[in-house]
PDB file of N, CA, C, O and CB in Angstrom:
ATOM      1  N   MET A   1      78.262  77.754  45.396  1.00  0.00           N
ATOM      2  CA  MET A   1      77.726  77.053  46.699  1.00  0.00           C
ATOM      3  C   MET A   1      78.854  76.506  47.481  1.00  0.00           C
ATOM      4  O   MET A   1      79.045  76.806  48.659  1.00  0.00           O
ATOM      5  CB  MET A   1      76.717  75.850  46.384  1.00  0.00           C
ATOM      6  N   LYS A   2      79.616  75.675  46.783  1.00  0.00           N
ATOM      7  CA  LYS A   2      80.689  74.892  47.539  1.00  0.00           C
ATOM      8  C   LYS A   2      81.505  75.952  48.320  1.00  0.00           C
ATOM      9  O   LYS A   2      81.715  75.888  49.532  1.00  0.00           O
ATOM     10  CB  LYS A   2      81.681  74.003  46.510  1.00  0.00           C
ATOM     11  N   LYS A   3      81.984  77.028  47.421  1.00  0.00           N
ATOM     12  CA  LYS A   3      82.892  78.126  48.125  1.00  0.00           C
ATOM     13  C   LYS A   3      82.370  78.536  49.580  1.00  0.00           C
ATOM     14  O   LYS A   3      83.040  78.531  50.613  1.00  0.00           O
ATOM     15  CB  LYS A   3      82.927  79.511  47.188  1.00  0.00           C
ATOM     16  N   PHE A   4      80.914  78.921  49.420  1.00  0.00           N
ATOM     17  CA  PHE A   4      80.300  79.395  50.443  1.00  0.00           C
ATOM     18  C   PHE A   4      80.395  78.503  51.621  1.00  0.00           C
ATOM     19  O   PHE A   4      80.749  78.983  52.699  1.00  0.00           O
ATOM     20  CB  PHE A   4      79.042  79.667  50.094  1.00  0.00           C
ATOM     21  N   LEU A   5      80.133  77.349  51.517  1.00  0.00           N
ATOM     22  CA  LEU A   5      80.130  76.110  52.589  1.00  0.00           C
ATOM     23  C   LEU A   5      81.550  76.150  53.195  1.00  0.00           C
ATOM     24  O   LEU A   5      81.782  76.225  54.401  1.00  0.00           O
ATOM     25  CB  LEU A   5      79.823  74.497  51.845  1.00  0.00           C
ATOM     26  N   VAL A   6      82.473  76.089  52.208  1.00  0.00           N
ATOM     27  CA  VAL A   6      84.006  76.253  52.918  1.00  0.00           C
ATOM     28  C   VAL A   6      84.106  77.290  53.703  1.00  0.00           C
ATOM     29  O   VAL A   6      84.644  77.190  54.806  1.00  0.00           O
ATOM     30  CB  VAL A   6      85.178  76.445  51.980  1.00  0.00           C
ATOM     31  N   LEU A   7      83.594  78.452  53.238  1.00  0.00           N
ATOM     32  CA  LEU A   7      83.939  79.665  53.979  1.00  0.00           C
ATOM     33  C   LEU A   7      83.216  79.666  55.292  1.00  0.00           C
ATOM     34  O   LEU A   7      83.745  80.052  56.335  1.00  0.00           O
ATOM     35  CB  LEU A   7      83.598  80.930  53.178  1.00  0.00           C
ATOM     36  N   LEU A   8      81.819  79.159  55.191  1.00  0.00           N
ATOM     37  CA  LEU A   8      81.187  78.931  56.326  1.00  0.00           C
ATOM     38  C   LEU A   8      81.780  78.080  57.385  1.00  0.00           C
ATOM     39  O   LEU A   8      81.624  78.408  58.562  1.00  0.00           O
ATOM     40  CB  LEU A   8      80.085  78.480  56.005  1.00  0.00           C
ATOM     41  N   LEU A   9      82.429  77.043  57.078  1.00  0.00           N
ATOM     42  CA  LEU A   9      82.984  75.832  57.935  1.00  0.00           C
ATOM     43  C   LEU A   9      84.292  76.430  58.496  1.00  0.00           C
ATOM     44  O   LEU A   9      84.705  76.103  59.609  1.00  0.00           O
ATOM     45  CB  LEU A   9      83.287  74.350  57.003  1.00  0.00           C
ATOM     46  N   THR A  10      84.993  77.393  57.632  1.00  0.00           N
ATOM     47  CA  THR A  10      86.305  78.000  58.209  1.00  0.00           C
ATOM     48  C   THR A  10      86.079  78.945  59.229  1.00  0.00           C
ATOM     49  O   THR A  10      86.786  79.017  60.234  1.00  0.00           O
ATOM     50  CB  THR A  10      87.129  78.689  57.182  1.00  0.00           C
ATOM     51  N   ILE A  11      85.052  79.717  58.985  1.00  0.00           N
ATOM     52  CA  ILE A  11      84.521  80.814  60.147  1.00  0.00           C
ATOM     53  C   ILE A  11      84.067  80.023  61.161  1.00  0.00           C
ATOM     54  O   ILE A  11      84.686  80.252  62.200  1.00  0.00           O
ATOM     55  CB  ILE A  11      83.282  81.859  59.724  1.00  0.00           C
ATOM     56  N   VAL A  12      83.181  79.135  61.276  1.00  0.00           N
ATOM     57  CA  VAL A  12      82.924  78.367  62.296  1.00  0.00           C
ATOM     58  C   VAL A  12      83.897  77.608  63.288  1.00  0.00           C
ATOM     59  O   VAL A  12      83.851  77.588  64.518  1.00  0.00           O
ATOM     60  CB  VAL A  12      82.244  77.614  61.791  1.00  0.00           C
ATOM     61  N   PHE A  13      84.759  77.011  62.462  1.00  0.00           N
ATOM     62  CA  PHE A  13      86.090  76.441  63.029  1.00  0.00           C
ATOM     63  C   PHE A  13      87.012  77.341  63.649  1.00  0.00           C
ATOM     64  O   PHE A  13      87.650  76.995  64.643  1.00  0.00           O
ATOM     65  CB  PHE A  13      86.851  75.805  62.013  1.00  0.00           C
ATOM     66  N   SER A  14      87.155  78.764  62.997  1.00  0.00           N
ATOM     67  CA  SER A  14      87.818  79.835  63.844  1.00  0.00           C
ATOM     68  C   SER A  14      87.302  80.378  64.908  1.00  0.00           C
ATOM     69  O   SER A  14      88.116  80.925  65.652  1.00  0.00           O
ATOM     70  CB  SER A  14      88.076  80.816  63.219  1.00  0.00           C
ATOM     71  N   LEU A  15      86.017  80.403  65.269  1.00  0.00           N
ATOM     72  CA  LEU A  15      85.032  80.913  66.256  1.00  0.00           C
ATOM     73  C   LEU A  15      85.387  79.926  67.280  1.00  0.00           C
ATOM     74  O   LEU A  15      85.908  80.258  68.345  1.00  0.00           O
ATOM     75  CB  LEU A  15      83.408  80.945  65.802  1.00  0.00           C
ATOM     76  N   GLY A  16      85.085  78.603  66.938  1.00  0.00           N
ATOM     77  CA  GLY A  16      85.409  77.318  67.753  1.00  0.00           C
ATOM     78  C   GLY A  16      86.668  77.426  68.589  1.00  0.00           C
ATOM     79  O   GLY A  16      86.756  77.143  69.784  1.00  0.00           O
ATOM     80  N   VAL A  17      87.541  77.832  67.871  1.00  0.00           N
ATOM     81  CA  VAL A  17      88.973  77.435  68.317  1.00  0.00           C
ATOM     82  C   VAL A  17      89.307  78.744  69.089  1.00  0.00           C
ATOM     83  O   VAL A  17      90.107  78.608  70.015  1.00  0.00           O
ATOM     84  CB  VAL A  17      90.124  77.058  66.984  1.00  0.00           C
ATOM     85  N   SER A  18      88.831  79.962  68.856  1.00  0.00           N
ATOM     86  CA  SER A  18      89.136  81.038  69.594  1.00  0.00           C
ATOM     87  C   SER A  18      88.353  81.238  70.941  1.00  0.00           C
ATOM     88  O   SER A  18      88.703  82.036  71.811  1.00  0.00           O
ATOM     89  CB  SER A  18      88.974  82.116  68.758  1.00  0.00           C
ATOM     90  N   ALA A  19      87.161  80.353  71.018  1.00  0.00           N
ATOM     91  CA  ALA A  19      86.314  80.417  72.137  1.00  0.00           C
ATOM     92  C   ALA A  19      86.943  79.428  73.032  1.00  0.00           C
ATOM     93  O   ALA A  19      86.882  79.730  74.224  1.00  0.00           O
ATOM     94  CB  ALA A  19      84.814  80.135  71.823  1.00  0.00           C
ATOM     95  N   CYS A  20      87.514  78.355  72.751  1.00  0.00           N
ATOM     96  CA  CYS A  20      88.495  77.408  73.445  1.00  0.00           C
ATOM     97  C   CYS A  20      89.339  78.131  74.282  1.00  0.00           C
ATOM     98  O   CYS A  20      89.394  77.915  75.493  1.00  0.00           O
ATOM     99  CB  CYS A  20      89.351  76.617  72.506  1.00  0.00           C
ATOM    100  N   ASN A  21      89.990  78.963  73.719  1.00  0.00           N
ATOM    101  CA  ASN A  21      91.095  79.804  74.346  1.00  0.00           C
ATOM    102  C   ASN A  21      90.612  80.945  75.287  1.00  0.00           C
ATOM    103  O   ASN A  21      91.222  81.367  76.270  1.00  0.00           O
ATOM    104  CB  ASN A  21      91.939  80.446  73.222  1.00  0.00           C
ATOM    105  N   THR A  22      89.363  81.386  74.795  1.00  0.00           N
ATOM    106  CA  THR A  22      89.047  82.515  75.777  1.00  0.00           C
ATOM    107  C   THR A  22      88.454  81.730  76.972  1.00  0.00           C
ATOM    108  O   THR A  22      88.714  82.196  78.081  1.00  0.00           O
ATOM    109  CB  THR A  22      87.952  83.699  75.154  1.00  0.00           C
ATOM    110  N   VAL A  23      87.613  80.484  76.911  1.00  0.00           N
ATOM    111  CA  VAL A  23      87.261  79.910  78.052  1.00  0.00           C
ATOM    112  C   VAL A  23      88.349  79.316  79.016  1.00  0.00           C
ATOM    113  O   VAL A  23      88.286  79.315  80.245  1.00  0.00           O
ATOM    114  CB  VAL A  23      86.398  78.984  77.692  1.00  0.00           C
ATOM    115  N   LYS A  24      89.367  78.806  78.229  1.00  0.00           N
ATOM    116  CA  LYS A  24      90.723  78.207  79.398  1.00  0.00           C
ATOM    117  C   LYS A  24      91.182  79.571  79.859  1.00  0.00           C
ATOM    118  O   LYS A  24      91.526  79.591  81.042  1.00  0.00           O
ATOM    119  CB  LYS A  24      92.335  77.181  78.575  1.00  0.00           C
ATOM    120  N   GLY A  25      91.270  80.715  79.206  1.00  0.00           N
ATOM    121  CA  GLY A  25      91.778  81.922  79.893  1.00  0.00           C
ATOM    122  C   GLY A  25      91.032  82.219  81.035  1.00  0.00           C
ATOM    123  O   GLY A  25      91.651  82.427  82.079  1.00  0.00           O
ATOM    124  N   VAL A  26      89.624  82.286  81.024  1.00  0.00           N
ATOM    125  CA  VAL A  26      88.575  82.525  82.072  1.00  0.00           C
ATOM    126  C   VAL A  26      88.715  81.666  83.171  1.00  0.00           C
ATOM    127  O   VAL A  26      88.494  82.104  84.300  1.00  0.00           O
ATOM    128  CB  VAL A  26      87.225  82.368  81.568  1.00  0.00           C
ATOM    129  N   GLY A  27      89.072  80.439  82.984  1.00  0.00           N
ATOM    130  CA  GLY A  27      89.292  79.338  83.990  1.00  0.00           C
ATOM    131  C   GLY A  27      90.575  79.613  84.636  1.00  0.00           C
ATOM    132  O   GLY A  27      90.628  79.483  85.859  1.00  0.00           O
ATOM    133  N   GLN A  28      91.674  79.996  83.954  1.00  0.00           N
ATOM    134  CA  GLN A  28      92.937  80.245  84.557  1.00  0.00           C
ATOM    135  C   GLN A  28      92.789  81.558  85.453  1.00  0.00           C
ATOM    136  O   GLN A  28      93.303  81.541  86.571  1.00  0.00           O
ATOM    137  CB  GLN A  28      94.067  80.388  83.428  1.00  0.00           C
ATOM    138  N   ASP A  29      92.080  82.743  84.997  1.00  0.00           N
ATOM    139  CA  ASP A  29      91.668  83.931  85.806  1.00  0.00           C
ATOM    140  C   ASP A  29      90.901  83.407  87.112  1.00  0.00           C
ATOM    141  O   ASP A  29      91.133  83.934  88.200  1.00  0.00           O
ATOM    142  CB  ASP A  29      90.698  84.937  84.903  1.00  0.00           C
ATOM    143  N   VAL A  30      90.156  82.558  87.008  1.00  0.00           N
ATOM    144  CA  VAL A  30      89.185  82.182  88.030  1.00  0.00           C
ATOM    145  C   VAL A  30      90.065  81.597  89.321  1.00  0.00           C
ATOM    146  O   VAL A  30      89.988  81.885  90.515  1.00  0.00           O
ATOM    147  CB  VAL A  30      88.091  81.031  87.388  1.00  0.00           C
ATOM    148  N   SER A  31      91.052  80.530  88.513  1.00  0.00           N
ATOM    149  CA  SER A  31      91.799  79.817  89.508  1.00  0.00           C
ATOM    150  C   SER A  31      92.866  80.805  90.168  1.00  0.00           C
ATOM    151  O   SER A  31      93.393  80.618  91.265  1.00  0.00           O
ATOM    152  CB  SER A  31      92.493  78.547  88.842  1.00  0.00           C
ATOM    153  N   ALA A  32      93.030  81.578  89.560  1.00  0.00           N
ATOM    154  CA  ALA A  32      94.212  82.463  90.215  1.00  0.00           C
ATOM    155  C   ALA A  32      93.551  83.560  91.384  1.00  0.00           C
ATOM    156  O   ALA A  32      94.127  83.951  92.399  1.00  0.00           O
ATOM    157  CB  ALA A  32      95.057  83.429  88.857  1.00  0.00           C
ATOM    158  N   VAL A  33      92.354  83.881  90.982  1.00  0.00           N
ATOM    159  CA  VAL A  33      91.498  84.691  92.078  1.00  0.00           C
ATOM    160  C   VAL A  33      91.044  83.591  93.322  1.00  0.00           C
ATOM    161  O   VAL A  33      90.771  84.061  94.427  1.00  0.00           O
ATOM    162  CB  VAL A  33      89.967  85.415  91.266  1.00  0.00           C
ATOM    163  N   GLY A  34      90.994  82.483  93.150  1.00  0.00           N
ATOM    164  CA  GLY A  34      90.909  81.603  93.954  1.00  0.00           C
ATOM    165  C   GLY A  34      92.014  81.349  94.821  1.00  0.00           C
ATOM    166  O   GLY A  34      91.880  81.195  96.035  1.00  0.00           O
ATOM    167  N   SER A  35      93.314  81.295  94.100  1.00  0.00           N
ATOM    168  CA  SER A  35      94.321  81.288  95.050  1.00  0.00           C
ATOM    169  C   SER A  35      94.714  82.313  95.817  1.00  0.00           C
ATOM    170  O   SER A  35      95.394  82.160  96.832  1.00  0.00           O
ATOM    171  CB  SER A  35      95.251  80.963  94.571  1.00  0.00           C
ATOM    172  N   ASP A  36      94.296  83.468  95.366  1.00  0.00           N
ATOM    173  CA  ASP A  36      94.671  84.557  96.067  1.00  0.00           C
ATOM    174  C   ASP A  36      93.768  85.048  97.328  1.00  0.00           C
ATOM    175  O   ASP A  36      94.136  85.828  98.207  1.00  0.00           O
ATOM    176  CB  ASP A  36      94.773  85.555  95.101  1.00  0.00           C
ATOM    177  N   ILE A  37      92.464  84.395  97.213  1.00  0.00           N
ATOM    178  CA  ILE A  37      91.448  84.439  98.169  1.00  0.00           C
ATOM    179  C   ILE A  37      92.072  83.190  99.303  1.00  0.00           C
ATOM    180  O   ILE A  37      92.138  83.523 100.486  1.00  0.00           O
ATOM    181  CB  ILE A  37      89.809  84.122  97.375  1.00  0.00           C
ATOM    182  N   ASP A  38      92.391  82.171  99.019  1.00  0.00           N
ATOM    183  CA  ASP A  38      93.020  81.187  99.999  1.00  0.00           C
ATOM    184  C   ASP A  38      94.270  81.867 100.588  1.00  0.00           C
ATOM    185  O   ASP A  38      94.339  81.941 101.815  1.00  0.00           O
ATOM    186  CB  ASP A  38      93.427  79.762  99.272  1.00  0.00           C
ATOM    187  N   SER A  39      95.097  82.287  99.963  1.00  0.00           N
ATOM    188  CA  SER A  39      96.265  82.842 100.529  1.00  0.00           C
ATOM    189  C   SER A  39      95.701  84.120 101.499  1.00  0.00           C
ATOM    190  O   SER A  39      96.380  84.352 102.499  1.00  0.00           O
ATOM    191  CB  SER A  39      97.342  83.313  99.272  1.00  0.00           C
ATOM    192  N   ALA A  40      94.728  84.802 101.310  1.00  0.00           N
ATOM    193  CA  ALA A  40      94.386  85.986 102.005  1.00  0.00           C
ATOM    194  C   ALA A  40      93.585  85.431 103.483  1.00  0.00           C
ATOM    195  O   ALA A  40      93.706  85.901 104.615  1.00  0.00           O
ATOM    196  CB  ALA A  40      93.382  86.989 100.938  1.00  0.00           C
ATOM    197  N   ALA A  41      92.801  84.358 103.061  1.00  0.00           N
ATOM    198  CA  ALA A  41      92.291  83.664 104.166  1.00  0.00           C
ATOM    199  C   ALA A  41      93.402  82.926 105.218  1.00  0.00           C
ATOM    200  O   ALA A  41      93.200  83.002 106.430  1.00  0.00           O
ATOM    201  CB  ALA A  41      91.351  82.640 103.556  1.00  0.00           C
ATOM    202  N   THR A  42      94.472  82.276 104.737  1.00  0.00           N
ATOM    203  CA  THR A  42      95.340  81.878 105.498  1.00  0.00           C
ATOM    204  C   THR A  42      96.158  82.849 106.211  1.00  0.00           C
ATOM    205  O   THR A  42      96.528  82.626 107.363  1.00  0.00           O
ATOM    206  CB  THR A  42      95.988  81.124 104.864  1.00  0.00           C
ATOM    207  N   ALA A  43      96.438  83.847 105.627  1.00  0.00           N
ATOM    208  CA  ALA A  43      96.988  85.015 106.301  1.00  0.00           C
ATOM    209  C   ALA A  43      96.120  85.438 107.697  1.00  0.00           C
ATOM    210  O   ALA A  43      96.571  85.448 108.843  1.00  0.00           O
ATOM    211  CB  ALA A  43      96.985  86.237 105.202  1.00  0.00           C
ATOM    212  N   VAL A  44      95.020  85.716 107.355  1.00  0.00           N
ATOM    213  CA  VAL A  44      93.959  86.102 108.437  1.00  0.00           C
ATOM    214  C   VAL A  44      93.833  85.124 109.612  1.00  0.00           C
ATOM    215  O   VAL A  44      93.602  85.499 110.761  1.00  0.00           O
ATOM    216  CB  VAL A  44      92.543  86.202 107.783  1.00  0.00           C
ATOM    217  N   GLN A  45      94.013  83.760 109.222  1.00  0.00           N
ATOM    218  CA  GLN A  45      93.836  82.856 110.093  1.00  0.00           C
ATOM    219  C   GLN A  45      94.957  82.649 110.938  1.00  0.00           C
ATOM    220  O   GLN A  45      94.836  82.326 112.119  1.00  0.00           O
ATOM    221  CB  GLN A  45      93.469  81.798 109.518  1.00  0.00           C
ATOM    222  N   ASN A  46      96.198  82.851 110.288  1.00  0.00           N
ATOM    223  CA  ASN A  46      97.458  83.034 111.070  1.00  0.00           C
ATOM    224  C   ASN A  46      97.617  84.023 112.002  1.00  0.00           C
ATOM    225  O   ASN A  46      98.295  83.875 113.019  1.00  0.00           O
ATOM    226  CB  ASN A  46      98.438  83.216 110.301  1.00  0.00           C
ATOM    227  N   LYS A  47      96.763  85.478 111.578  1.00  0.00           N
ATOM    228  CA  LYS A  47      97.094  86.434 112.528  1.00  0.00           C
ATOM    229  C   LYS A  47      96.218  86.074 113.851  1.00  0.00           C
ATOM    230  O   LYS A  47      96.628  86.533 114.917  1.00  0.00           O
ATOM    231  CB  LYS A  47      96.818  87.911 111.933  1.00  0.00           C
ATOM    232  N   LEU A  48      95.065  85.299 113.849  1.00  0.00           N
ATOM    233  CA  LEU A  48      94.262  85.093 114.836  1.00  0.00           C
ATOM    234  C   LEU A  48      94.913  83.742 115.588  1.00  0.00           C
ATOM    235  O   LEU A  48      94.372  83.273 116.590  1.00  0.00           O
ATOM    236  CB  LEU A  48      92.768  84.981 114.280  1.00  0.00           C
TER     237      LEU A  48
END
């Protein structure tokens, strides 16, 4: 039973750590898209 609990906690911890990295990556991707949209909007505004 103790081995099962240790294994379960290890799996939960591993999933938690990988989820944090995934969320961080998504945040960086969204930020990059926002920067690209801002750059495009600025370029269009300068043309007007």
